[in-house]
Each structure stands twice: as C-alpha cells, then as structure tokens.
N, C-alpha and C positions, 0 to 999 in steps of 0.2 A: 474528515475531509476526504481522504482517498478512500477509506472505508464506506463513506457515504455514497460516494460515486459508483462503486462496484455494486454495492448492494442494491441501490436505486436501479440501475440497469438491469441487474439480473431478475429483480421483481418484475420490471416493465416486460421483460421477455417471459415472464412465467416459468422461470428455471429455479429448480430447487439446488441448494448448496451440495447436496450429495451428488446430483447429476453433473455438476461442475466439477467436483472431485474426481469423478469416474472418467470424465472427458479429458481433463487435464493430467491425471495422475498425481496430483497435489493432495497431501492429507487433508481431510475435512477440518481437523482441528486448526490446521495453518490458514486455511481459507476462512474459517470462522474468526480467528484472531486478527486477519486483515480486515475484515468487515467490521470488527469491534475495534480496531486500531489499538489492538493489545499487542504492541510491536515487542514487548519484552517476552512473549510466548513464542517468538518466532527465532529461527536460526540466524545466522549472519546475514548483514544486508545484501551480500551479493546473491544469496539465494533468494531472499525477499524480492528483490528487483526481477529476478527470473519469474517467480511466482506471479507477480503483479502483471508482467509483460504476457505471460501465457493467459491469465485470467482475463485480461483486458481483450485479449484477441478473440477468445470464445465468445466474449460479450459484444464483439463488433465495435469496440472502442479503440481509438489510436493508442497504442501501448506507451509510445513516448510521452504523451500528454500525462497519462496517469502517473508514469515514472516521475516526471517534472513534478507533479503535485507531492508525491511521496518524498522526494528529495528535499523539498522546501518544508515539509511538515517535520521531517526527522532531522534536519540540519541543525548542528549546534548553533546557538545565538553568536552573532558577530561580536567580537571583543571590541569595546570602544575604550581607546586609551584615554584615561583622565589626567590631565597634565598635572604634575605636582607642583605646588606653590611653595615657594620658599618662605621661611617664617622670619 
C-alpha cells in the first residue's frame, strides 16, 4: 500500500531510488525497504514516519496522506471482546 504509492509516483517522475536517497539523506536500504514494505528492516516507527514524510515531499505527495496510509497499514488489529458465556 504505502510502498506501492511511493514507488509508483517515483517511477512516474522518472527518478531513481539512489537519487531520492541523495536528495533526502535517507539510506538507500531504508527507502528500498519502504517501497518493498519490509517494515521489519526499518528502525523505530518514529523514524519511519519521518522518512515517509520526507520521501513524500520530494515526490510532491501530501505527506500526511501517506503517513495515514502507513499508520493504517501497520496498526495492530483492534481487539474484539468476545463475551464469555456461562455454562
């Protein structure tokens, strides 16, 4: 989801991931992990949100929209309380 949005826009603009890395000063491997949605390869979420925000700005995308997509994608599933029935 978030990776698809970033990669698609980058390709539409004809930009190379290494070029984005140089512009943003974000490690290439982190940008690649974002695009591949390999979130386990990334540092703490606070850093990831900053990376997404900066990456989106360079691509001309509203950063908050992309952050919202990311938050929904990585949010833990909501607990649904199942009532216990008495036997």
